[in-house]
N, CA, C, O and the ligand as a Tripos MOL2 file, in Angstrom:
@<TRIPOS>MOLECULE
protein
  265   263    67     0     0
PROTEIN
NO_CHARGES

@<TRIPOS>ATOM
      1 N          22.4620  -10.1760  -27.3390 N.3       1 MET1
      2 CA         22.3450   -8.7970  -26.8560 C.3       1 MET1
      3 C          21.2150   -8.6670  -25.8590 C.2       1 MET1
      4 O          20.0400   -8.6760  -26.2240 O.2       1 MET1
      5 N          21.5760   -8.5490  -24.6280 N.am      2 VAL2
      6 CA         20.5590   -8.4090  -23.5770 C.3       2 VAL2
      7 C          20.6210   -7.0040  -23.0040 C.2       2 VAL2
      8 O          21.6560   -6.5530  -22.5130 O.2       2 VAL2
      9 N          19.5150   -6.3440  -23.0770 N.am      3 SER3
     10 CA         19.4820   -4.9910  -22.5420 C.3       3 SER3
     11 C          19.4190   -5.0230  -21.0210 C.2       3 SER3
     12 O          18.7110   -5.8440  -20.4380 O.2       3 SER3
     13 N          20.1430   -4.1520  -20.4020 N.am      4 LYS4
     14 CA         20.1460   -4.1260  -18.9380 C.3       4 LYS4
     15 C          18.8870   -3.4670  -18.3780 C.2       4 LYS4
     16 O          18.6290   -3.5050  -17.1750 O.2       4 LYS4
     17 N          18.1220   -2.8700  -19.2660 N.am      5 SER5
     18 CA         16.9360   -2.1700  -18.7990 C.3       5 SER5
     19 C          15.7330   -3.1000  -18.7030 C.2       5 SER5
     20 O          14.6420   -2.6720  -18.3260 O.2       5 SER5
     21 N          15.9320   -4.3700  -19.0430 N.am      6 THR6
     22 CA         14.8050   -5.2940  -18.9590 C.3       6 THR6
     23 C          14.6860   -5.8430  -17.5500 C.2       6 THR6
     24 O          15.1120   -6.9600  -17.2540 O.2       6 THR6
     25 N          14.1070   -5.0420  -16.7050 N.am      7 LEU7
     26 CA         13.8920   -5.4800  -15.3360 C.3       7 LEU7
     27 C          12.5360   -6.1380  -15.2180 C.2       7 LEU7
     28 O          11.6090   -5.8050  -15.9570 O.2       7 LEU7
     29 N          12.4180   -7.0650  -14.2970 N.am      8 PRO8
     30 CA         11.1140   -7.7050  -14.1040 C.3       8 PRO8
     31 C          10.0740   -6.7070  -13.6080 C.2       8 PRO8
     32 O          10.3980   -5.7420  -12.9160 O.2       8 PRO8
     33 N           8.8530   -6.9510  -13.9650 N.am      9 THR9
     34 CA          7.7740   -6.0700  -13.5250 C.3       9 THR9
     35 C           6.6550   -6.8960  -12.9060 C.2       9 THR9
     36 O           6.5110   -8.0910  -13.1600 O.2       9 THR9
     37 N           5.8820   -6.2180  -12.0940 N.am     10 LYS10
     38 CA          4.7110   -6.8500  -11.4880 C.3      10 LYS10
     39 C           3.5670   -5.8640  -11.4830 C.2      10 LYS10
     40 O           3.7390   -4.6720  -11.7380 O.2      10 LYS10
     41 N           2.3930   -6.3920  -11.1860 N.am     11 GLN11
     42 CA          1.2440   -5.5110  -11.0610 C.3      11 GLN11
     43 C           0.8750   -5.3810   -9.5970 C.2      11 GLN11
     44 O           0.7160   -6.3750   -8.8880 O.2      11 GLN11
     45 N           0.7430   -4.1560   -9.1640 N.am     12 CYS12
     46 CA          0.4270   -3.9110   -7.7580 C.3      12 CYS12
     47 C          -0.9540   -4.4740   -7.4390 C.2      12 CYS12
     48 O          -1.9050   -4.2750   -8.1940 O.2      12 CYS12
     49 N          -1.0550   -5.1790   -6.3130 N.am     13 ALA13
     50 CA         -2.3190   -5.7920   -5.9330 C.3      13 ALA13
     51 C          -3.3100   -4.7770   -5.3970 C.2      13 ALA13
     52 O          -4.4970   -5.0710   -5.2580 O.2      13 ALA13
     53 N          -2.8270   -3.5950   -5.0980 N.am     14 ALA14
     54 CA         -3.7170   -2.5830   -4.5260 C.3      14 ALA14
     55 C          -4.1790   -1.5860   -5.5780 C.2      14 ALA14
     56 O          -5.3790   -1.3800   -5.7610 O.2      14 ALA14
     57 N          -3.2300   -0.9710   -6.2670 N.am     15 CYS15
     58 CA         -3.5920    0.0730   -7.2330 C.3      15 CYS15
     59 C          -3.5990   -0.4650   -8.6570 C.2      15 CYS15
     60 O          -3.9390    0.2570   -9.5940 O.2      15 CYS15
     61 N          -3.2220   -1.7400   -8.8230 N.am     16 LEU16
     62 CA         -3.2840   -2.4100  -10.1240 C.3      16 LEU16
     63 C          -2.3940   -1.7530  -11.1700 C.2      16 LEU16
     64 O          -2.6040   -1.9200  -12.3710 O.2      16 LEU16
     65 N          -1.4100   -1.0130  -10.7080 N.am     17 ARG17
     66 CA         -0.4810   -0.4130  -11.6560 C.3      17 ARG17
     67 C           0.7640   -1.2710  -11.7540 C.2      17 ARG17
     68 O           1.1900   -1.8690  -10.7660 O.2      17 ARG17
     69 N           1.3420   -1.3350  -12.9250 N.am     18 PRO18
     70 CA          2.5950   -2.0710  -13.0680 C.3      18 PRO18
     71 C           3.7470   -1.3240  -12.4230 C.2      18 PRO18
     72 O           3.8420   -0.1000  -12.5120 O.2      18 PRO18
     73 N           4.6040   -2.0650  -11.7860 N.am     19 PHE19
     74 CA          5.7910   -1.4410  -11.2140 C.3      19 PHE19
     75 C           7.0120   -2.3110  -11.4940 C.2      19 PHE19
     76 O           6.9040   -3.5110  -11.7440 O.2      19 PHE19
     77 N           8.1350   -1.6900  -11.4460 N.am     20 THR20
     78 CA          9.3720   -2.3410  -11.8570 C.3      20 THR20
     79 C          10.1990   -2.7620  -10.6550 C.2      20 THR20
     80 O          10.1340   -2.1690   -9.5780 O.2      20 THR20
     81 N          10.9510   -3.7740  -10.8770 N.am     21 TRP21
     82 CA         11.8430   -4.2930   -9.8450 C.3      21 TRP21
     83 C          12.7270   -3.1870   -9.2870 C.2      21 TRP21
     84 O          13.2430   -2.3430  -10.0190 O.2      21 TRP21
     85 N          12.8810   -3.2190   -7.9890 N.am     22 ARG22
     86 CA         13.8000   -2.2620   -7.3570 C.3      22 ARG22
     87 C          14.8490   -3.0270   -6.5680 C.2      22 ARG22
     88 O          14.6480   -4.1630   -6.1380 O.2      22 ARG22
     89 N          15.9480   -2.3690   -6.4050 N.am     23 ARG23
     90 CA         17.0500   -3.0230   -5.7130 C.3      23 ARG23
     91 C          16.6660   -3.3950   -4.2770 C.2      23 ARG23
     92 O          17.1210   -4.3970   -3.7260 O.2      23 ARG23
     93 N          15.8150   -2.5500   -3.6970 N.am     24 ALA24
     94 CA         15.3980   -2.8010   -2.3200 C.3      24 ALA24
     95 C          14.6220   -4.1070   -2.1940 C.2      24 ALA24
     96 O          14.5230   -4.6920   -1.1160 O.2      24 ALA24
     97 N          14.0690   -4.5520   -3.3350 N.am     25 TRP25
     98 CA         13.2750   -5.7720   -3.3200 C.3      25 TRP25
     99 C          14.0710   -6.9810   -3.7930 C.2      25 TRP25
    100 O          13.5070   -8.0500   -4.0250 O.2      25 TRP25
    101 N          15.3580   -6.8140   -3.9330 N.am     26 ALA26
    102 CA         16.1800   -7.8750   -4.5050 C.3      26 ALA26
    103 C          15.9830   -9.1990   -3.7640 C.2      26 ALA26
    104 O          15.9680  -10.2690   -4.3720 O.2      26 ALA26
    105 N          15.8370   -9.1080   -2.4780 N.am     27 ARG27
    106 CA         15.7070  -10.3490   -1.6890 C.3      27 ARG27
    107 C          14.2750  -10.8600   -1.6320 C.2      27 ARG27
    108 O          14.0240  -12.0650   -1.6080 O.2      27 ARG27
    109 N          13.3520   -9.9200   -1.6110 N.am     28 SER28
    110 CA         11.9740  -10.3300   -1.3620 C.3      28 SER28
    111 C          11.0840  -10.1810   -2.5880 C.2      28 SER28
    112 O           9.8580  -10.1770   -2.4720 O.2      28 SER28
    113 N          11.6850  -10.0600   -3.7460 N.am     29 TRP29
    114 CA         10.9190   -9.8340   -4.9610 C.3      29 TRP29
    115 C           9.7860  -10.8470   -5.1480 C.2      29 TRP29
    116 O           8.6800  -10.4360   -5.4990 O.2      29 TRP29
    117 N          10.0010  -12.1260   -4.9360 N.am     30 PRO30
    118 CA          8.9030  -13.0810   -5.1270 C.3      30 PRO30
    119 C           7.7180  -12.7930   -4.2190 C.2      30 PRO30
    120 O           6.5910  -13.1870   -4.5170 O.2      30 PRO30
    121 N           7.9710  -12.1090   -3.1170 N.am     31 GLU31
    122 CA          6.8840  -11.8590   -2.1670 C.3      31 GLU31
    123 C           6.2680  -10.4790   -2.3480 C.2      31 GLU31
    124 O           5.2280  -10.1620   -1.7700 O.2      31 GLU31
    125 N           6.9260   -9.6760   -3.1540 N.am     32 VAL32
    126 CA          6.4280   -8.3060   -3.3210 C.3      32 VAL32
    127 C           5.1150   -8.3220   -4.0850 C.2      32 VAL32
    128 O           5.0020   -8.9360   -5.1460 O.2      32 VAL32
    129 N           4.1430   -7.6490   -3.5380 N.am     33 ARG33
    130 CA          2.8380   -7.5870   -4.2060 C.3      33 ARG33
    131 C           2.3730   -6.1470   -4.4190 C.2      33 ARG33
    132 O           1.4590   -5.8850   -5.2010 O.2      33 ARG33
    133 N           3.0060   -5.2360   -3.7220 N.am     34 TYR34
    134 CA          2.5290   -3.8560   -3.7990 C.3      34 TYR34
    135 C           3.6600   -2.9270   -4.2420 C.2      34 TYR34
    136 O           4.8370   -3.1970   -4.0050 O.2      34 TYR34
    137 N           3.2760   -1.8330   -4.8870 N.am     35 CYS35
    138 CA          4.2810   -0.9440   -5.4600 C.3      35 CYS35
    139 C           4.8640   -0.0120   -4.4040 C.2      35 CYS35
    140 O           5.9360    0.5580   -4.6060 O.2      35 CYS35
    141 N           4.1680    0.1480   -3.2810 N.am     36 SER36
    142 CA          4.6420    1.1110   -2.2930 C.3      36 SER36
    143 C           4.1130    0.7270   -0.9120 C.2      36 SER36
    144 O           3.2580   -0.1480   -0.7730 O.2      36 SER36
    145 N           4.6370    1.3940    0.0850 N.am     37 ASP37
    146 CA          4.1690    1.1340    1.4420 C.3      37 ASP37
    147 C           2.7070    1.5230    1.5960 C.2      37 ASP37
    148 O           1.9530    0.8960    2.3400 O.2      37 ASP37
    149 N           2.3240    2.5740    0.8760 N.am     38 ALA38
    150 CA          0.9370    3.0300    0.9640 C.3      38 ALA38
    151 C          -0.0080    1.9350    0.4900 C.2      38 ALA38
    152 O          -1.0380    1.6770    1.1140 O.2      38 ALA38
    153 N           0.3470    1.3000   -0.6060 N.am     39 CYS39
    154 CA         -0.4950    0.2270   -1.1330 C.3      39 CYS39
    155 C          -0.4070   -0.9930   -0.2300 C.2      39 CYS39
    156 O          -1.3760   -1.7370   -0.0730 O.2      39 CYS39
    157 N           0.7280   -1.1820    0.3430 N.am     40 ARG40
    158 CA          0.9330   -2.3490    1.1760 C.3      40 ARG40
    159 C           0.0870   -2.2760    2.4490 C.2      40 ARG40
    160 O          -0.4450   -3.2820    2.9190 O.2      40 ARG40
    161 N          -0.0200   -1.0830    2.9850 N.am     41 SER41
    162 CA         -0.7420   -0.9150    4.2480 C.3      41 SER41
    163 C          -2.2290   -0.7060    4.0280 C.2      41 SER41
    164 O          -2.9620   -0.3870    4.9640 O.2      41 SER41
    165 N          -2.6720   -0.8840    2.8050 N.am     42 GLY42
    166 CA         -4.0800   -0.6890    2.5180 C.3      42 GLY42
    167 C          -4.2530    0.2590    1.3610 C.2      42 GLY42
    168 O          -3.3120    0.5080    0.6070 O.2      42 GLY42
    169 N          -5.4200    0.7770    1.2190 N.am     43 ARG43
    170 CA         -5.6290    1.6990    0.1090 C.3      43 ARG43
    171 C          -5.2180    3.0910    0.5040 C.2      43 ARG43
    172 O          -5.3200    3.4900    1.6640 O.2      43 ARG43
    173 N          -4.7530    3.8210   -0.4820 N.am     44 ARG44
    174 CA         -4.2560    5.1570   -0.1950 C.3      44 ARG44
    175 C          -5.3740    6.0230    0.3840 C.2      44 ARG44
    176 O          -5.1450    6.7990    1.3110 O.2      44 ARG44
    177 N          -6.5670    5.8900   -0.1580 N.am     45 ALA45
    178 CA         -7.6960    6.6910    0.3270 C.3      45 ALA45
    179 C          -7.9370    6.3980    1.7970 C.2      45 ALA45
    180 O          -8.2620    7.2920    2.5790 O.2      45 ALA45
    181 N          -7.7750    5.1500    2.1560 N.am     46 ARG46
    182 CA         -7.9960    4.7870    3.5440 C.3      46 ARG46
    183 C          -6.9290    5.4030    4.4360 C.2      46 ARG46
    184 O          -7.2120    5.8890    5.5310 O.2      46 ARG46
    185 N          -5.7220    5.3720    3.9540 N.am     47 ALA47
    186 CA         -4.6180    5.9290    4.7460 C.3      47 ALA47
    187 C          -4.8620    7.4020    4.9980 C.2      47 ALA47
    188 O          -4.6320    7.8970    6.1020 O.2      47 ALA47
    189 N          -5.3250    8.0990    3.9800 N.am     48 ILE48
    190 CA         -5.5800    9.5260    4.1330 C.3      48 ILE48
    191 C          -6.7420    9.7420    5.1050 C.2      48 ILE48
    192 O          -6.6770   10.6050    5.9800 O.2      48 ILE48
    193 N          -7.7960    8.9570    4.9430 N.am     49 ALA49
    194 CA         -8.9480    9.0930    5.8290 C.3      49 ALA49
    195 C          -8.5260    8.8220    7.2650 C.2      49 ALA49
    196 O          -9.0110    9.4470    8.2090 O.2      49 ALA49
    197 N          -7.6320    7.8970    7.3970 N.am     50 ARG50
    198 CA         -7.1830    7.5440    8.7290 C.3      50 ARG50
    199 C          -6.4330    8.7120    9.3650 C.2      50 ARG50
    200 O          -6.5880    9.0030   10.5510 O.2      50 ARG50
    201 N          -5.6270    9.3630    8.5530 N.am     51 LEU51
    202 CA         -4.8540   10.4800    9.0730 C.3      51 LEU51
    203 C          -5.7630   11.6500    9.4260 C.2      51 LEU51
    204 O          -5.5790   12.3050   10.4520 O.2      51 LEU51
    205 N          -6.7560   11.9090    8.5560 N.am     52 SER52
    206 CA         -7.6050   13.0730    8.7720 C.3      52 SER52
    207 C          -8.5280   12.8570    9.9630 C.2      52 SER52
    208 O          -8.8520   13.8040   10.6800 O.2      52 SER52
    209 N          -8.9530   11.6110   10.1760 N.am     53 SER53
    210 CA         -9.8420   11.3570   11.3170 C.3      53 SER53
    211 C          -9.0610   11.4480   12.6260 C.2      53 SER53
    212 O          -9.6070   11.7760   13.6790 O.2      53 SER53
    213 N          -7.7650   11.1460   12.5260 N.am     54 GLY54
    214 CA         -6.8790   11.3490   13.6670 C.3      54 GLY54
    215 C          -7.2870   10.5710   14.9020 C.2      54 GLY54
    216 O          -7.3850    9.3440   14.8890 O.2      54 GLY54
    217 N          -7.5200   11.3160   15.9640 N.am     55 GLN55
    218 CA         -7.8040   10.6620   17.2340 C.3      55 GLN55
    219 C          -9.2550   10.2280   17.2950 C.2      55 GLN55
    220 O         -10.1230   10.8440   16.6760 O.2      55 GLN55
    221 N          -9.5130    9.1790   18.0330 N.am     56 PRO56
    222 CA        -10.8990    8.7290   18.1910 C.3      56 PRO56
    223 C         -11.7260    9.7500   18.9510 C.2      56 PRO56
    224 O         -11.2940   10.2890   19.9700 O.2      56 PRO56
    225 N         -12.9020   10.0010   18.4480 N.am     57 ALA57
    226 CA        -13.7580   10.9900   19.0920 C.3      57 ALA57
    227 C         -14.2990   10.4360   20.4020 C.2      57 ALA57
    228 O         -14.5830    9.2420   20.4980 O.2      57 ALA57
    229 N         -14.4440   11.2860   21.4080 N.am     58 PRO58
    230 CA        -15.0220   10.8400   22.6770 C.3      58 PRO58
    231 C         -16.4610   10.4130   22.4790 C.2      58 PRO58
    232 O         -17.2760   11.1570   21.9330 O.2      58 PRO58
    233 N         -16.7590    9.2180   22.9230 N.am     59 ALA59
    234 CA        -18.0900    8.6590   22.6750 C.3      59 ALA59
    235 C         -19.0510    9.0420   23.7790 C.2      59 ALA59
    236 O         -19.4550    8.2000   24.5810 O.2      59 ALA59
    237 N         -19.4140   10.3050   23.8200 N.am     60 GLN60
    238 CA        -20.3420   10.7560   24.8560 C.3      60 GLN60
    239 C         -21.7400   10.8770   24.2750 C.2      60 GLN60
    240 O         -21.9430   11.5030   23.2350 O.2      60 GLN60
    241 N         -22.6930   10.2750   24.9530 N.am     61 GLY61
    242 CA        -24.0730   10.3450   24.5040 C.3      61 GLY61
    243 C         -24.3020    9.5750   23.2250 C.2      61 GLY61
    244 O         -25.3000    9.7890   22.5370 O.2      61 GLY61
    245 N         -23.3820    8.6750   22.9010 N.am     62 ARG62
    246 CA        -23.5620    7.9230   21.6720 C.3      62 ARG62
    247 C         -23.8200    6.4470   21.9550 C.2      62 ARG62
    248 O         -24.3680    5.7250   21.1220 O.2      62 ARG62
    249 N         -23.4220    6.0240   23.1200 N.am     63 LEU63
    250 CA        -23.4790    4.5910   23.4050 C.3      63 LEU63
    251 C         -24.6660    4.2420   24.2980 C.2      63 LEU63
    252 O         -24.7100    3.1520   24.8670 O.2      63 LEU63
    253 N         -25.6180    5.1480   24.4240 N.am     64 HIS64
    254 CA        -26.7280    4.8350   25.3200 C.3      64 HIS64
    255 C         -27.6970    3.8520   24.6730 C.2      64 HIS64
    256 O         -28.5700    3.2950   25.3380 O.2      64 HIS64
    257 N         -27.5370    3.6530   23.3970 N.am     65 GLU65
    258 CA        -28.3830    2.6490   22.7540 C.3      65 GLU65
    259 C         -27.8040    1.2710   23.0340 C.2      65 GLU65
    260 O         -26.7630    0.9140   22.4830 O.2      65 GLU65
    261 N         -28.4310    0.5350   23.8380 N.am     66 ARG66
    262 CA        -27.9440   -0.7520   24.3540 C.3      66 ARG66
    263 C         -26.8940   -0.4760   25.3800 C.2      66 ARG66
    264 O         -26.3350   -1.4080   25.9570 O.2      66 ARG66
    265 ZN          0.2750    0.2520   -5.7760 Zn       67 ZN67
@<TRIPOS>BOND
     1     1     2 1
     2     2     3 1
     3     3     4 2
     4     3     5 am
     5     5     6 1
     6     6     7 1
     7     7     8 2
     8     7     9 am
     9     9    10 1
    10    10    11 1
    11    11    12 2
    12    11    13 am
    13    13    14 1
    14    14    15 1
    15    15    16 2
    16    15    17 am
    17    17    18 1
    18    18    19 1
    19    19    20 2
    20    19    21 am
    21    21    22 1
    22    22    23 1
    23    23    24 2
    24    23    25 am
    25    25    26 1
    26    26    27 1
    27    27    28 2
    28    27    29 am
    29    29    30 1
    30    30    31 1
    31    31    32 2
    32    31    33 am
    33    33    34 1
    34    34    35 1
    35    35    36 2
    36    35    37 am
    37    37    38 1
    38    38    39 1
    39    39    40 2
    40    39    41 am
    41    41    42 1
    42    42    43 1
    43    43    44 2
    44    43    45 am
    45    45    46 1
    46    46    47 1
    47    47    48 2
    48    47    49 am
    49    49    50 1
    50    50    51 1
    51    51    52 2
    52    51    53 am
    53    53    54 1
    54    54    55 1
    55    55    56 2
    56    55    57 am
    57    57    58 1
    58    58    59 1
    59    59    60 2
    60    59    61 am
    61    61    62 1
    62    62    63 1
    63    63    64 2
    64    63    65 am
    65    65    66 1
    66    66    67 1
    67    67    68 2
    68    67    69 am
    69    69    70 1
    70    70    71 1
    71    71    72 2
    72    71    73 am
    73    73    74 1
    74    74    75 1
    75    75    76 2
    76    75    77 am
    77    77    78 1
    78    78    79 1
    79    79    80 2
    80    79    81 am
    81    81    82 1
    82    82    83 1
    83    83    84 2
    84    83    85 am
    85    85    86 1
    86    86    87 1
    87    87    88 2
    88    87    89 am
    89    89    90 1
    90    90    91 1
    91    91    92 2
    92    91    93 am
    93    93    94 1
    94    94    95 1
    95    95    96 2
    96    95    97 am
    97    97    98 1
    98    98    99 1
    99    99   100 2
   100    99   101 am
   101   101   102 1
   102   102   103 1
   103   103   104 2
   104   103   105 am
   105   105   106 1
   106   106   107 1
   107   107   108 2
   108   107   109 am
   109   109   110 1
   110   110   111 1
   111   111   112 2
   112   111   113 am
   113   113   114 1
   114   114   115 1
   115   115   116 2
   116   115   117 am
   117   117   118 1
   118   118   119 1
   119   119   120 2
   120   119   121 am
   121   121   122 1
   122   122   123 1
   123   123   124 2
   124   123   125 am
   125   125   126 1
   126   126   127 1
   127   127   128 2
   128   127   129 am
   129   129   130 1
   130   130   131 1
   131   131   132 2
   132   131   133 am
   133   133   134 1
   134   134   135 1
   135   135   136 2
   136   135   137 am
   137   137   138 1
   138   138   139 1
   139   139   140 2
   140   139   141 am
   141   141   142 1
   142   142   143 1
   143   143   144 2
   144   143   145 am
   145   145   146 1
   146   146   147 1
   147   147   148 2
   148   147   149 am
   149   149   150 1
   150   150   151 1
   151   151   152 2
   152   151   153 am
   153   153   154 1
   154   154   155 1
   155   155   156 2
   156   155   157 am
   157   157   158 1
   158   158   159 1
   159   159   160 2
   160   159   161 am
   161   161   162 1
   162   162   163 1
   163   163   164 2
   164   163   165 am
   165   165   166 1
   166   166   167 1
   167   167   168 2
   168   167   169 am
   169   169   170 1
   170   170   171 1
   171   171   172 2
   172   171   173 am
   173   173   174 1
   174   174   175 1
   175   175   176 2
   176   175   177 am
   177   177   178 1
   178   178   179 1
   179   179   180 2
   180   179   181 am
   181   181   182 1
   182   182   183 1
   183   183   184 2
   184   183   185 am
   185   185   186 1
   186   186   187 1
   187   187   188 2
   188   187   189 am
   189   189   190 1
   190   190   191 1
   191   191   192 2
   192   191   193 am
   193   193   194 1
   194   194   195 1
   195   195   196 2
   196   195   197 am
   197   197   198 1
   198   198   199 1
   199   199   200 2
   200   199   201 am
   201   201   202 1
   202   202   203 1
   203   203   204 2
   204   203   205 am
   205   205   206 1
   206   206   207 1
   207   207   208 2
   208   207   209 am
   209   209   210 1
   210   210   211 1
   211   211   212 2
   212   211   213 am
   213   213   214 1
   214   214   215 1
   215   215   216 2
   216   215   217 am
   217   217   218 1
   218   218   219 1
   219   219   220 2
   220   219   221 am
   221   221   222 1
   222   222   223 1
   223   223   224 2
   224   223   225 am
   225   225   226 1
   226   226   227 1
   227   227   228 2
   228   227   229 am
   229   229   230 1
   230   230   231 1
   231   231   232 2
   232   231   233 am
   233   233   234 1
   234   234   235 1
   235   235   236 2
   236   235   237 am
   237   237   238 1
   238   238   239 1
   239   239   240 2
   240   239   241 am
   241   241   242 1
   242   242   243 1
   243   243   244 2
   244   243   245 am
   245   245   246 1
   246   246   247 1
   247   247   248 2
   248   247   249 am
   249   249   250 1
   250   250   251 1
   251   251   252 2
   252   251   253 am
   253   253   254 1
   254   254   255 1
   255   255   256 2
   256   255   257 am
   257   257   258 1
   258   258   259 1
   259   259   260 2
   260   259   261 am
   261   261   262 1
   262   262   263 1
   263   263   264 2
@<TRIPOS>SUBSTRUCTURE
     1 MET1         2 RESIDUE 1 A MET
     2 VAL2         6 RESIDUE 1 A VAL
     3 SER3        10 RESIDUE 1 A SER
     4 LYS4        14 RESIDUE 1 A LYS
     5 SER5        18 RESIDUE 1 A SER
     6 THR6        22 RESIDUE 1 A THR
     7 LEU7        26 RESIDUE 1 A LEU
     8 PRO8        30 RESIDUE 1 A PRO
     9 THR9        34 RESIDUE 1 A THR
    10 LYS10       38 RESIDUE 1 A LYS
    11 GLN11       42 RESIDUE 1 A GLN
    12 CYS12       46 RESIDUE 1 A CYS
    13 ALA13       50 RESIDUE 1 A ALA
    14 ALA14       54 RESIDUE 1 A ALA
    15 CYS15       58 RESIDUE 1 A CYS
    16 LEU16       62 RESIDUE 1 A LEU
    17 ARG17       66 RESIDUE 1 A ARG
    18 PRO18       70 RESIDUE 1 A PRO
    19 PHE19       74 RESIDUE 1 A PHE
    20 THR20       78 RESIDUE 1 A THR
    21 TRP21       82 RESIDUE 1 A TRP
    22 ARG22       86 RESIDUE 1 A ARG
    23 ARG23       90 RESIDUE 1 A ARG
    24 ALA24       94 RESIDUE 1 A ALA
    25 TRP25       98 RESIDUE 1 A TRP
    26 ALA26      102 RESIDUE 1 A ALA
    27 ARG27      106 RESIDUE 1 A ARG
    28 SER28      110 RESIDUE 1 A SER
    29 TRP29      114 RESIDUE 1 A TRP
    30 PRO30      118 RESIDUE 1 A PRO
    31 GLU31      122 RESIDUE 1 A GLU
    32 VAL32      126 RESIDUE 1 A VAL
    33 ARG33      130 RESIDUE 1 A ARG
    34 TYR34      134 RESIDUE 1 A TYR
    35 CYS35      138 RESIDUE 1 A CYS
    36 SER36      142 RESIDUE 1 A SER
    37 ASP37      146 RESIDUE 1 A ASP
    38 ALA38      150 RESIDUE 1 A ALA
    39 CYS39      154 RESIDUE 1 A CYS
    40 ARG40      158 RESIDUE 1 A ARG
    41 SER41      162 RESIDUE 1 A SER
    42 GLY42      166 RESIDUE 1 A GLY
    43 ARG43      170 RESIDUE 1 A ARG
    44 ARG44      174 RESIDUE 1 A ARG
    45 ALA45      178 RESIDUE 1 A ALA
    46 ARG46      182 RESIDUE 1 A ARG
    47 ALA47      186 RESIDUE 1 A ALA
    48 ILE48      190 RESIDUE 1 A ILE
    49 ALA49      194 RESIDUE 1 A ALA
    50 ARG50      198 RESIDUE 1 A ARG
    51 LEU51      202 RESIDUE 1 A LEU
    52 SER52      206 RESIDUE 1 A SER
    53 SER53      210 RESIDUE 1 A SER
    54 GLY54      214 RESIDUE 1 A GLY
    55 GLN55      218 RESIDUE 1 A GLN
    56 PRO56      222 RESIDUE 1 A PRO
    57 ALA57      226 RESIDUE 1 A ALA
    58 PRO58      230 RESIDUE 1 A PRO
    59 ALA59      234 RESIDUE 1 A ALA
    60 GLN60      238 RESIDUE 1 A GLN
    61 GLY61      242 RESIDUE 1 A GLY
    62 ARG62      246 RESIDUE 1 A ARG
    63 LEU63      250 RESIDUE 1 A LEU
    64 HIS64      254 RESIDUE 1 A HIS
    65 GLU65      258 RESIDUE 1 A GLU
    66 ARG66      262 RESIDUE 1 A ARG
    67 ZN67       265 GROUP 0 **** ****
């Protein structure tokens, strides 16, 4: 008797949370290390900070040192 709900699980390398196999990962499961794109592209906090900082500020009067 094998339950169909016994899917493989892994621990996300970014948020350290366990996540379950998904069909989308059927081909690349051995390479999957992160539970989501957010974790894959870095830390979620960083992604948010990146969005909020938005465009690079004009560096006027800041680069005169050296
Ligand atoms: Zn994660």
